[in-house]
PDB file of N, CA, C and O in Angstrom:
ATOM      1  N   UNK A   1     -43.843  76.807  25.826  1.00  0.00           N
ATOM      2  CA  UNK A   1     -44.627  76.928  27.041  1.00  0.00           C
ATOM      3  C   UNK A   1     -45.731  75.870  27.097  1.00  0.00           C
ATOM      4  O   UNK A   1     -46.007  75.305  28.156  1.00  0.00           O
ATOM      5  N   UNK A   2     -46.359  75.608  25.946  1.00  0.00           N
ATOM      6  CA  UNK A   2     -47.442  74.631  25.946  1.00  0.00           C
ATOM      7  C   UNK A   2     -46.921  73.219  26.217  1.00  0.00           C
ATOM      8  O   UNK A   2     -47.653  72.377  26.739  1.00  0.00           O
ATOM      9  N   UNK A   3     -45.656  72.955  25.863  1.00  0.00           N
ATOM     10  CA  UNK A   3     -45.071  71.642  26.138  1.00  0.00           C
ATOM     11  C   UNK A   3     -44.956  71.439  27.642  1.00  0.00           C
ATOM     12  O   UNK A   3     -45.204  70.342  28.142  1.00  0.00           O
ATOM     13  N   UNK A   4     -44.586  72.478  28.357  1.00  0.00           N
ATOM     14  CA  UNK A   4     -44.460  72.381  29.808  1.00  0.00           C
ATOM     15  C   UNK A   4     -45.830  72.161  30.438  1.00  0.00           C
ATOM     16  O   UNK A   4     -45.979  71.326  31.330  1.00  0.00           O
ATOM     17  N   UNK A   5     -46.814  72.897  29.984  1.00  0.00           N
ATOM     18  CA  UNK A   5     -48.177  72.744  30.518  1.00  0.00           C
ATOM     19  C   UNK A   5     -48.699  71.344  30.232  1.00  0.00           C
ATOM     20  O   UNK A   5     -49.306  70.716  31.100  1.00  0.00           O
ATOM     21  N   UNK A   6     -48.467  70.853  29.021  1.00  0.00           N
ATOM     22  CA  UNK A   6     -48.923  69.509  28.672  1.00  0.00           C
ATOM     23  C   UNK A   6     -48.223  68.467  29.535  1.00  0.00           C
ATOM     24  O   UNK A   6     -48.854  67.505  29.972  1.00  0.00           O
ATOM     25  N   UNK A   7     -46.937  68.643  29.785  1.00  0.00           N
ATOM     26  CA  UNK A   7     -46.203  67.717  30.640  1.00  0.00           C
ATOM     27  C   UNK A   7     -46.714  67.735  32.066  1.00  0.00           C
ATOM     28  O   UNK A   7     -46.845  66.686  32.696  1.00  0.00           O
ATOM     29  N   UNK A   8     -47.003  68.923  32.579  1.00  0.00           N
ATOM     30  CA  UNK A   8     -47.532  69.033  33.940  1.00  0.00           C
ATOM     31  C   UNK A   8     -48.933  68.435  34.044  1.00  0.00           C
ATOM     32  O   UNK A   8     -49.335  67.975  35.113  1.00  0.00           O
ATOM     33  N   UNK A   9     -49.662  68.440  32.961  1.00  0.00           N
ATOM     34  CA  UNK A   9     -50.990  67.823  32.939  1.00  0.00           C
ATOM     35  C   UNK A   9     -50.861  66.298  32.840  1.00  0.00           C
ATOM     36  O   UNK A   9     -51.593  65.568  33.509  1.00  0.00           O
ATOM     37  N   UNK A  10     -49.945  65.827  32.018  1.00  0.00           N
ATOM     38  CA  UNK A  10     -49.826  64.397  31.759  1.00  0.00           C
ATOM     39  C   UNK A  10     -49.336  63.613  32.974  1.00  0.00           C
ATOM     40  O   UNK A  10     -49.732  62.462  33.159  1.00  0.00           O
ATOM     41  N   UNK A  11     -48.496  64.202  33.794  1.00  0.00           N
ATOM     42  CA  UNK A  11     -47.952  63.485  34.954  1.00  0.00           C
ATOM     43  C   UNK A  11     -49.061  63.057  35.916  1.00  0.00           C
ATOM     44  O   UNK A  11     -49.147  61.871  36.235  1.00  0.00           O
ATOM     45  N   UNK A  12     -49.917  63.976  36.395  1.00  0.00           N
ATOM     46  CA  UNK A  12     -50.981  63.511  37.295  1.00  0.00           C
ATOM     47  C   UNK A  12     -51.988  62.579  36.615  1.00  0.00           C
ATOM     48  O   UNK A  12     -52.526  61.678  37.257  1.00  0.00           O
ATOM     49  N   UNK A  13     -52.241  62.788  35.338  1.00  0.00           N
ATOM     50  CA  UNK A  13     -53.167  61.910  34.625  1.00  0.00           C
ATOM     51  C   UNK A  13     -52.602  60.491  34.586  1.00  0.00           C
ATOM     52  O   UNK A  13     -53.334  59.525  34.799  1.00  0.00           O
ATOM     53  N   UNK A  14     -51.310  60.365  34.315  1.00  0.00           N
ATOM     54  CA  UNK A  14     -50.683  59.045  34.262  1.00  0.00           C
ATOM     55  C   UNK A  14     -50.679  58.383  35.633  1.00  0.00           C
ATOM     56  O   UNK A  14     -50.946  57.186  35.741  1.00  0.00           O
ATOM     57  N   UNK A  15     -50.383  59.138  36.668  1.00  0.00           N
ATOM     58  CA  UNK A  15     -50.375  58.584  38.024  1.00  0.00           C
ATOM     59  C   UNK A  15     -51.774  58.102  38.408  1.00  0.00           C
ATOM     60  O   UNK A  15     -51.920  57.020  38.978  1.00  0.00           O
ATOM     61  N   UNK A  16     -52.793  58.890  38.103  1.00  0.00           N
ATOM     62  CA  UNK A  16     -54.163  58.479  38.412  1.00  0.00           C
ATOM     63  C   UNK A  16     -54.577  57.241  37.627  1.00  0.00           C
ATOM     64  O   UNK A  16     -55.308  56.397  38.145  1.00  0.00           O
ATOM     65  N   UNK A  17     -54.120  57.125  36.390  1.00  0.00           N
ATOM     66  CA  UNK A  17     -54.464  55.931  35.609  1.00  0.00           C
ATOM     67  C   UNK A  17     -53.785  54.688  36.184  1.00  0.00           C
ATOM     68  O   UNK A  17     -54.367  53.603  36.177  1.00  0.00           O
ATOM     69  N   UNK A  18     -52.550  54.844  36.683  1.00  0.00           N
ATOM     70  CA  UNK A  18     -51.882  53.704  37.334  1.00  0.00           C
ATOM     71  C   UNK A  18     -52.605  53.296  38.606  1.00  0.00           C
ATOM     72  O   UNK A  18     -52.767  52.106  38.876  1.00  0.00           O
ATOM     73  N   UNK A  19     -53.042  54.278  39.389  1.00  0.00           N
ATOM     74  CA  UNK A  19     -53.773  53.967  40.610  1.00  0.00           C
ATOM     75  C   UNK A  19     -55.089  53.266  40.289  1.00  0.00           C
ATOM     76  O   UNK A  19     -55.479  52.331  40.988  1.00  0.00           O
ATOM     77  N   UNK A  20     -55.762  53.702  39.256  1.00  0.00           N
ATOM     78  CA  UNK A  20     -57.014  53.057  38.852  1.00  0.00           C
ATOM     79  C   UNK A  20     -56.749  51.628  38.389  1.00  0.00           C
ATOM     80  O   UNK A  20     -57.558  50.736  38.645  1.00  0.00           O
ATOM     81  N   UNK A  21     -55.639  51.407  37.718  1.00  0.00           N
ATOM     82  CA  UNK A  21     -55.299  50.063  37.259  1.00  0.00           C
ATOM     83  C   UNK A  21     -55.026  49.135  38.439  1.00  0.00           C
ATOM     84  O   UNK A  21     -55.453  47.981  38.431  1.00  0.00           O
ATOM     85  N   UNK A  22     -54.323  49.627  39.447  1.00  0.00           N
ATOM     86  CA  UNK A  22     -54.037  48.808  40.622  1.00  0.00           C
ATOM     87  C   UNK A  22     -55.305  48.491  41.405  1.00  0.00           C
ATOM     88  O   UNK A  22     -55.367  47.460  42.076  1.00  0.00           O
ATOM     89  N   UNK A  23     -56.308  49.348  41.335  1.00  0.00           N
ATOM     90  CA  UNK A  23     -57.546  49.129  42.077  1.00  0.00           C
ATOM     91  C   UNK A  23     -58.455  48.111  41.394  1.00  0.00           C
ATOM     92  O   UNK A  23     -59.364  47.580  42.033  1.00  0.00           O
ATOM     93  N   UNK A  24     -58.232  47.828  40.121  1.00  0.00           N
ATOM     94  CA  UNK A  24     -59.087  46.885  39.391  1.00  0.00           C
ATOM     95  C   UNK A  24     -58.785  45.459  39.809  1.00  0.00           C
ATOM     96  O   UNK A  24     -57.663  45.140  40.201  1.00  0.00           O
ATOM     97  N   UNK A  25     -59.784  44.614  39.723  1.00  0.00           N
ATOM     98  CA  UNK A  25     -59.594  43.211  40.065  1.00  0.00           C
ATOM     99  C   UNK A  25     -58.849  42.495  38.938  1.00  0.00           C
ATOM    100  O   UNK A  25     -58.769  42.978  37.808  1.00  0.00           O
ATOM    101  N   UNK A  26     -58.317  41.342  39.281  1.00  0.00           N
ATOM    102  CA  UNK A  26     -57.582  40.557  38.297  1.00  0.00           C
ATOM    103  C   UNK A  26     -58.504  40.086  37.172  1.00  0.00           C
ATOM    104  O   UNK A  26     -58.096  40.032  36.012  1.00  0.00           O
ATOM    105  N   UNK A  27     -59.730  39.750  37.515  1.00  0.00           N
ATOM    106  CA  UNK A  27     -60.684  39.288  36.506  1.00  0.00           C
ATOM    107  C   UNK A  27     -61.013  40.361  35.484  1.00  0.00           C
ATOM    108  O   UNK A  27     -61.135  40.070  34.294  1.00  0.00           O
ATOM    109  N   UNK A  28     -61.157  41.607  35.940  1.00  0.00           N
ATOM    110  CA  UNK A  28     -61.473  42.672  34.986  1.00  0.00           C
ATOM    111  C   UNK A  28     -60.267  42.982  34.102  1.00  0.00           C
ATOM    112  O   UNK A  28     -60.431  43.345  32.937  1.00  0.00           O
ATOM    113  N   UNK A  29     -59.056  42.841  34.646  1.00  0.00           N
ATOM    114  CA  UNK A  29     -57.861  43.037  33.824  1.00  0.00           C
ATOM    115  C   UNK A  29     -57.762  41.947  32.761  1.00  0.00           C
ATOM    116  O   UNK A  29     -57.422  42.221  31.610  1.00  0.00           O
ATOM    117  N   UNK A  30     -58.063  40.700  33.159  1.00  0.00           N
ATOM    118  CA  UNK A  30     -58.029  39.597  32.195  1.00  0.00           C
ATOM    119  C   UNK A  30     -59.070  39.792  31.094  1.00  0.00           C
ATOM    120  O   UNK A  30     -58.803  39.513  29.925  1.00  0.00           O
ATOM    121  N   UNK A  31     -60.241  40.266  31.466  1.00  0.00           N
ATOM    122  CA  UNK A  31     -61.283  40.510  30.465  1.00  0.00           C
ATOM    123  C   UNK A  31     -60.863  41.609  29.498  1.00  0.00           C
ATOM    124  O   UNK A  31     -61.124  41.509  28.299  1.00  0.00           O
ATOM    125  N   UNK A  32     -60.224  42.643  29.998  1.00  0.00           N
ATOM    126  CA  UNK A  32     -59.769  43.729  29.127  1.00  0.00           C
ATOM    127  C   UNK A  32     -58.699  43.233  28.160  1.00  0.00           C
ATOM    128  O   UNK A  32     -58.699  43.609  26.988  1.00  0.00           O
ATOM    129  N   UNK A  33     -57.789  42.391  28.645  1.00  0.00           N
ATOM    130  CA  UNK A  33     -56.738  41.842  27.787  1.00  0.00           C
ATOM    131  C   UNK A  33     -57.349  40.970  26.692  1.00  0.00           C
ATOM    132  O   UNK A  33     -56.951  41.063  25.531  1.00  0.00           O
ATOM    133  N   UNK A  34     -58.317  40.124  27.056  1.00  0.00           N
ATOM    134  CA  UNK A  34     -58.966  39.279  26.056  1.00  0.00           C
ATOM    135  C   UNK A  34     -59.679  40.118  25.004  1.00  0.00           C
ATOM    136  O   UNK A  34     -59.627  39.802  23.816  1.00  0.00           O
ATOM    137  N   UNK A  35     -60.338  41.176  25.433  1.00  0.00           N
ATOM    138  CA  UNK A  35     -61.023  42.045  24.490  1.00  0.00           C
ATOM    139  C   UNK A  35     -60.039  42.706  23.536  1.00  0.00           C
ATOM    140  O   UNK A  35     -60.291  42.766  22.332  1.00  0.00           O
ATOM    141  N   UNK A  36     -58.928  43.201  24.056  1.00  0.00           N
ATOM    142  CA  UNK A  36     -57.931  43.850  23.203  1.00  0.00           C
ATOM    143  C   UNK A  36     -57.283  42.855  22.243  1.00  0.00           C
ATOM    144  O   UNK A  36     -57.001  43.199  21.095  1.00  0.00           O
ATOM    145  N   UNK A  37     -57.046  41.635  22.698  1.00  0.00           N
ATOM    146  CA  UNK A  37     -56.471  40.623  21.808  1.00  0.00           C
ATOM    147  C   UNK A  37     -57.423  40.282  20.682  1.00  0.00           C
ATOM    148  O   UNK A  37     -56.987  39.956  19.578  1.00  0.00           O
ATOM    149  N   UNK A  38     -58.723  40.352  20.946  1.00  0.00           N
ATOM    150  CA  UNK A  38     -59.708  40.096  19.898  1.00  0.00           C
ATOM    151  C   UNK A  38     -59.789  41.274  18.928  1.00  0.00           C
ATOM    152  O   UNK A  38     -60.009  41.075  17.734  1.00  0.00           O
ATOM    153  N   UNK A  39     -59.614  42.488  19.425  1.00  0.00           N
ATOM    154  CA  UNK A  39     -59.735  43.673  18.581  1.00  0.00           C
ATOM    155  C   UNK A  39     -58.614  43.765  17.544  1.00  0.00           C
ATOM    156  O   UNK A  39     -58.846  44.240  16.432  1.00  0.00           O
ATOM    157  N   UNK A  40     -57.425  43.326  17.882  1.00  0.00           N
ATOM    158  CA  UNK A  40     -56.284  43.462  16.968  1.00  0.00           C
ATOM    159  C   UNK A  40     -56.532  42.759  15.640  1.00  0.00           C
ATOM    160  O   UNK A  40     -56.413  43.400  14.596  1.00  0.00           O
ATOM    161  N   UNK A  41     -56.875  41.462  15.628  1.00  0.00           N
ATOM    162  CA  UNK A  41     -57.115  40.832  14.315  1.00  0.00           C
ATOM    163  C   UNK A  41     -58.335  41.408  13.593  1.00  0.00           C
ATOM    164  O   UNK A  41     -58.358  41.460  12.363  1.00  0.00           O
ATOM    165  N   UNK A  42     -59.337  41.835  14.342  1.00  0.00           N
ATOM    166  CA  UNK A  42     -60.517  42.418  13.700  1.00  0.00           C
ATOM    167  C   UNK A  42     -60.124  43.705  12.988  1.00  0.00           C
ATOM    168  O   UNK A  42     -60.538  43.937  11.852  1.00  0.00           O
ATOM    169  N   UNK A  43     -59.331  44.540  13.644  1.00  0.00           N
ATOM    170  CA  UNK A  43     -58.899  45.787  13.024  1.00  0.00           C
ATOM    171  C   UNK A  43     -57.971  45.537  11.845  1.00  0.00           C
ATOM    172  O   UNK A  43     -58.020  46.270  10.857  1.00  0.00           O
ATOM    173  N   UNK A  44     -57.135  44.527  11.931  1.00  0.00           N
ATOM    174  CA  UNK A  44     -56.244  44.208  10.808  1.00  0.00           C
ATOM    175  C   UNK A  44     -57.026  43.733   9.595  1.00  0.00           C
ATOM    176  O   UNK A  44     -56.662  44.045   8.461  1.00  0.00           O
ATOM    177  N   UNK A  45     -58.101  42.979   9.823  1.00  0.00           N
ATOM    178  CA  UNK A  45     -58.925  42.527   8.704  1.00  0.00           C
ATOM    179  C   UNK A  45     -59.631  43.693   8.032  1.00  0.00           C
ATOM    180  O   UNK A  45     -59.790  43.712   6.811  1.00  0.00           O
ATOM    181  N   UNK A  46     -60.052  44.661   8.827  1.00  0.00           N
ATOM    182  CA  UNK A  46     -60.791  45.786   8.285  1.00  0.00           C
ATOM    183  C   UNK A  46     -59.933  46.779   7.549  1.00  0.00           C
ATOM    184  O   UNK A  46     -60.436  47.490   6.680  1.00  0.00           O
ATOM    185  N   UNK A  47     -58.649  46.855   7.863  1.00  0.00           N
ATOM    186  CA  UNK A  47     -57.772  47.846   7.259  1.00  0.00           C
ATOM    187  C   UNK A  47     -56.384  47.235   7.035  1.00  0.00           C
ATOM    188  O   UNK A  47     -55.441  47.574   7.751  1.00  0.00           O
ATOM    189  N   UNK A  48     -56.248  46.344   6.056  1.00  0.00           N
ATOM    190  CA  UNK A  48     -54.941  45.719   5.822  1.00  0.00           C
ATOM    191  C   UNK A  48     -53.939  46.727   5.262  1.00  0.00           C
ATOM    192  O   UNK A  48     -54.306  47.660   4.548  1.00  0.00           O
ATOM    193  N   UNK A  49     -52.689  46.524   5.596  1.00  0.00           N
ATOM    194  CA  UNK A  49     -51.629  47.406   5.079  1.00  0.00           C
ATOM    195  C   UNK A  49     -51.299  47.023   3.647  1.00  0.00           C
ATOM    196  O   UNK A  49     -51.204  45.836   3.333  1.00  0.00           O
ATOM    197  N   UNK A  50     -51.127  47.991   2.787  1.00  0.00           N
ATOM    198  CA  UNK A  50     -50.754  47.670   1.408  1.00  0.00           C
ATOM    199  C   UNK A  50     -49.359  47.045   1.347  1.00  0.00           C
ATOM    200  O   UNK A  50     -48.472  47.412   2.117  1.00  0.00           O
ATOM    201  N   UNK A  51     -49.178  46.106   0.434  1.00  0.00           N
ATOM    202  CA  UNK A  51     -47.893  45.419   0.319  1.00  0.00           C
ATOM    203  C   UNK A  51     -46.777  46.367  -0.105  1.00  0.00           C
ATOM    204  O   UNK A  51     -45.644  46.230   0.356  1.00  0.00           O
ATOM    205  N   UNK A  52     -47.078  47.316  -0.967  1.00  0.00           N
ATOM    206  CA  UNK A  52     -46.052  48.249  -1.437  1.00  0.00           C
ATOM    207  C   UNK A  52     -45.513  49.083  -0.283  1.00  0.00           C
ATOM    208  O   UNK A  52     -44.312  49.345  -0.211  1.00  0.00           O
ATOM    209  N   UNK A  53     -46.384  49.495   0.606  1.00  0.00           N
ATOM    210  CA  UNK A  53     -45.950  50.280   1.755  1.00  0.00           C
ATOM    211  C   UNK A  53     -45.071  49.440   2.664  1.00  0.00           C
ATOM    212  O   UNK A  53     -44.064  49.923   3.181  1.00  0.00           O
ATOM    213  N   UNK A  54     -45.448  48.188   2.860  1.00  0.00           N
ATOM    214  CA  UNK A  54     -44.657  47.290   3.688  1.00  0.00           C
ATOM    215  C   UNK A  54     -43.272  47.097   3.099  1.00  0.00           C
ATOM    216  O   UNK A  54     -42.285  47.087   3.835  1.00  0.00           O
ATOM    217  N   UNK A  55     -43.183  46.944   1.801  1.00  0.00           N
ATOM    218  CA  UNK A  55     -41.899  46.755   1.132  1.00  0.00           C
ATOM    219  C   UNK A  55     -41.051  48.027   1.242  1.00  0.00           C
ATOM    220  O   UNK A  55     -39.832  47.952   1.401  1.00  0.00           O
ATOM    221  N   UNK A  56     -41.690  49.175   1.157  1.00  0.00           N
ATOM    222  CA  UNK A  56     -40.956  50.421   1.261  1.00  0.00           C
ATOM    223  C   UNK A  56     -40.356  50.577   2.663  1.00  0.00           C
ATOM    224  O   UNK A  56     -39.208  51.001   2.800  1.00  0.00           O
ATOM    225  N   UNK A  57     -41.126  50.237   3.703  1.00  0.00           N
ATOM    226  CA  UNK A  57     -40.610  50.341   5.065  1.00  0.00           C
ATOM    227  C   UNK A  57     -39.491  49.331   5.300  1.00  0.00           C
ATOM    228  O   UNK A  57     -38.546  49.621   6.034  1.00  0.00           O
ATOM    229  N   UNK A  58     -39.580  48.160   4.695  1.00  0.00           N
ATOM    230  CA  UNK A  58     -38.524  47.160   4.842  1.00  0.00           C
ATOM    231  C   UNK A  58     -37.249  47.659   4.206  1.00  0.00           C
ATOM    232  O   UNK A  58     -36.159  47.397   4.714  1.00  0.00           O
ATOM    233  N   UNK A  59     -37.367  48.383   3.090  1.00  0.00           N
ATOM    234  CA  UNK A  59     -36.186  48.898   2.409  1.00  0.00           C
ATOM    235  C   UNK A  59     -35.521  50.010   3.222  1.00  0.00           C
ATOM    236  O   UNK A  59     -34.305  50.188   3.155  1.00  0.00           O
ATOM    237  N   UNK A  60     -36.316  50.754   3.987  1.00  0.00           N
ATOM    238  CA  UNK A  60     -35.762  51.858   4.790  1.00  0.00           C
ATOM    239  C   UNK A  60     -34.962  51.296   5.950  1.00  0.00           C
ATOM    240  O   UNK A  60     -33.911  51.836   6.295  1.00  0.00           O
ATOM    241  N   UNK A  61     -35.447  50.209   6.563  1.00  0.00           N
ATOM    242  CA  UNK A  61     -34.740  49.622   7.710  1.00  0.00           C
ATOM    243  C   UNK A  61     -33.489  48.997   7.206  1.00  0.00           C
ATOM    244  O   UNK A  61     -32.721  48.436   7.987  1.00  0.00           O
TER     245      UNK A  61
END
């Protein structure tokens, strides 16, 4: 039952987020993309993945 309620909640939330995205200017979208591109390497530096874990995932694939 909770899955149905969560799904019914998520649909309008997703639609509203798409509408908000379409209402934003191109400049603000570009600024958000630049910020996110900067965050990725910063987060990777702060929390690198261990090599053993990477090797284990490669072996599973």
